[in-house]
N, C-alpha and C positions, 0 to 999 in steps of 0.2 A: 386199130387201136391205135394209142398213142408213143409216139418213139421219146417223148420228153414229157417231164412232170408238165412244164408252163402249156402245154398244147392240152393237156385235160385239162388243168384250170382255165383255159380260156375256153373250153366249151363247155364248161357246166356254168358259167357266168348266169347265164340264163335259160337253164334248164330247169322245164315244169313239168318234170315227168314223176311228180311227186306232190304227196297234199302239203308239200314241208313249204314247197317254193311260193303258195297263196297268202303268206303273210311274215315270211323272211325279211329280215334287214339287210344281212352279209349272208355269202356261201361261208362254209367253216370248212377251207379245204384242207390245211394243215403247217406245220411250221416245223424246221427242225432239218438232220441230216439228209437229203434223200438218195444218198450211197451208205445210209446204215442198212444194218441186217435185220434191227425187230423194227417194226410199226405196229404201234398203238389205236386201235379201232376203234371211235365209240361208237352208241348205239344212236344216237341222237342230238345236236346241238343241243342247250337249253337255253335260257333266256340270256347270258353272260356269255355265254360264247357267239349267241345270234349278233349280241350287238355290238362286241369288238371283231368277229369274225376269225376267233384264235382258239382253236382247240383245249379241252381242261380249264379255263380258268374258272374263278369265283369257287364256287363249292366244291366242284371237280378236280381244283389244284389244291384246295388248302392243304395242309400238312402241319400235323402238329412237332412244333420245335425242341 
């Protein structure tokens, strides 16, 4: 296992264990407080997430104000 988030992120940069790796632009590792008590995990990155390398962007992040 990994002792630090940074070690895990480096380990998955070139991961080819699933079919997402065949046409992705960027890995979508995550963002935010790595010491938080709650973590949101998405099903898989959409087109906006793949282009930006960030989770829950585009339609997934849209909020009515």
